[in-house]
N, C-alpha and C positions, 0 to 999 in steps of 0.2 A: 514147941519142943523140938520139932524136926529142924527148924531154922537154927536153933541154938546148937544142936548137935553138929550141923554142917559147919557152923562158925568155929566150934571147938576143933573139929577135924582140920579145917583150913589153918587155924593157928598152930596146931601141932605140926602140920606139914611144913609150914613156914619156918618154925623153930628148928625142925630137923634139917631143913635145907641149909639154913644159916650155919648150923653146927657142922654139916658136911663140908661146906665151903671153907669154914674156919679150919677144919682138920686138914683139908687139902693145902691150904696156905702154910700151915704149921710144919708140913713135911719139907719145906724149903724148896719146893719145886722138883724134888727127886721123882724119877719115873723111869720108864722104859721106852726106848726108841729102836724100832726094827728088831725087837727081841733082845736088846742088850740094855742093862741098867745103867743109869747115869746119876750123878750127884750135882746139885746146884750149890756151888761154893760161894755164891753171892759176889762173883768177880765183876769188876767194872765192864769187862768186855761181854759179859753174859755167857761165856763159855761153859758148857756142861762137860764134866769129866766122867769118863766111864769108870765103873767100880772095879773092873778087872782088866787084865791085859788081853790083847787079841789072841785067841786060841786057848784062853783059860776059862774055867767054869766058876771060879771063886776068886776073891781078892788075894788070897795067899798063894795062888798058883802062878808060876812064871809064864805060862803060856808058850806060844810059838816064838821062834827066833827068826829074824829076817835080816838079810843084807840090805843096805840102804838102796831103795828103789826097786826092791824085789817084793813079790806078793805071796810067796809060798816058802815054807820051811824046807830045809834040805839036810842031807847027811853031813856035808862038809862045807865049811865056809872059808874060802880063800880067793885069791885073785884069779886062779885058773877056773873057778866055778862061778865067778861073778858075771852076771848077765850083761852088764854094761862096761866090760873090759875085754880087751883082746889078750888077756893073760897076765897083765901086771898093772900096777898103780898108775903108770905113766902111759897107758894104752887105752884110755877111756873112750867110750863110743857114745856116751850121753851124759848130760849134766857136766859139761866141761867148759870153762871160760878161758882156759889158757892152752895154747897150741902145744906147749912143751909137755903137757900131760895127756893130750889127745892122740888117738890112733891116727898116724900119718898126718898129724897137725890138726886133727878135728877139733872144732869148738862149736858150741851153741850158746844160746842166751837163756838157758833154762836154769833158774836158781831156786825153784821150789818144786817139790815132787808133783807131777801130774797125777790126777785121780787114778789113771790106769796103772801107775807105778806106786801107789800108796797102799800099803798093806792093810790099813784100817778101812779104807774105802772099798778095796777089792774084796775083802773078806766079810765086812759088816754091811756094806751098801752105801749108796749116796747119802750124804748128810753126816757120815762119820769120816774122820780124817786123822792123820798123825799130827800131833801138836806142832805148831810153828815155833820158831825161836822165841817170838814175843809171848806166845801162850805159856811156854815154860817159864819165862821170866816173870810173868804175872803170877803163876802158881807159887813161885819161890818167894816173891816179894809181898804178896797179899795174904799168904797163909803162914802160920807157924809150923815148924816141923820138928819131929823127934824120932830118934832111932828106937825101934821097939820090936817085939816078937808077937806074931799072931799064928796060932796053931803050929808052933815050933818053927815058923819061918821068919827069918829076920828081914827087916826092911824099914822104910821110912813112912811115918804117918804125917800127912799134911792136913792141918785143921784150920778151917776158915773162921772168920769172926761170927758167922751165923751158926756156928757149932757143928756144921757138917764136915766130913773128912773123907779122904781117900788114902788107901794104903798101897805103896809101891814096894813089892817084894824085891829083895836084892838077888837078882838072878844073873848078875855079871853079864859078860858077852861071850861069844864063841868064835874061836879061830880054829880052822880045821874041824876036828870033832870035840875039842876040849873047852870046858869052862872051868877056869882055875880059881876064881874068887867068889863063887856062889856063897851067899851068906855074909860076905864081908863087903861086897860092893854091888851096886846095881847100875846098869847102863841102859838108857832108853833113847831111841831115835827121836830127832826132830825132823820135820819135813823141809827144813831150810838149809840151803847150801851156804857155806861160808862165803861172803860176798867180796871181801877185801883182797886185793892183790897183796902178795903174790900167791895166796892160798885159795883161789877161787874154785877149787875142786874138792874141798873138804866138806864133810857133812857135820852138822852139830849133834852132839850127844849130851844128854842130861845124866850126870853122875850122882848117885847117892851113896853115902857110906856113913859109918857111925860118927864121923867127925866133920863131914863136909857134904854140901849139896850145891852143885853149880853146873853151868854149861861150859862145855869144852869143844873145840874143833878137832876133827880127826881125819887123817888120810884114810883110815881103815874102814872105808865104806863096804868092803867085802866081808867084814866081821858080821856075825849074827847077833842081833840085839832084840830084846822084847819091844813091843809097841803098845803104848797106852793111848787109846783113842779118845777124841773129843768130838763134841757136837756143838756147833757154833752159836746157837742162840736159845733163849728161854722159850 
């Protein structure tokens, strides 16, 4: 009788373990990394997308705003406050491939944000980063998207084939102290510098609106924009 009881307990334990594993797989690989939630969208690259912006506590919050290459929010966003400029767009001191835009002809060969200049890495820790150009393209091409409202906040919902999704709130961008298109447009940084001449000093931004989602290059690296972090692997 004791042997039969042990056998029954073992079988129940095995069934429960299989059920637990099954449930873990059914959540699509979603989880938490270094205290921040991510979603597995089943993307070919294996990229995990955070559920909210850096500085936000929920998906419908805009979070903090960062100039490209800066890691802390500030009161005013312009060329005079930009850490990698000597006061204007053609006086860059880092991430500049053309002497015409560098301070006293300065150039370097940096075309992707270094971890120390990445708002996602600096604020959330190693393993998190600002999406590259290619990661934004993958999100755009491998997921469907629709303009929607969550908790009275407008934005774009990206839904993957596995049924998982992320919401990007339309927080626009900031120049000086102003944000003019909140609710109508969202602008998110990429970690990639525009590589083609003659514009090798531009940063890429991902724009969302009710009728369009796409990547655009911009000279306005001094503008403040939200950052949605990614984790590189499953």
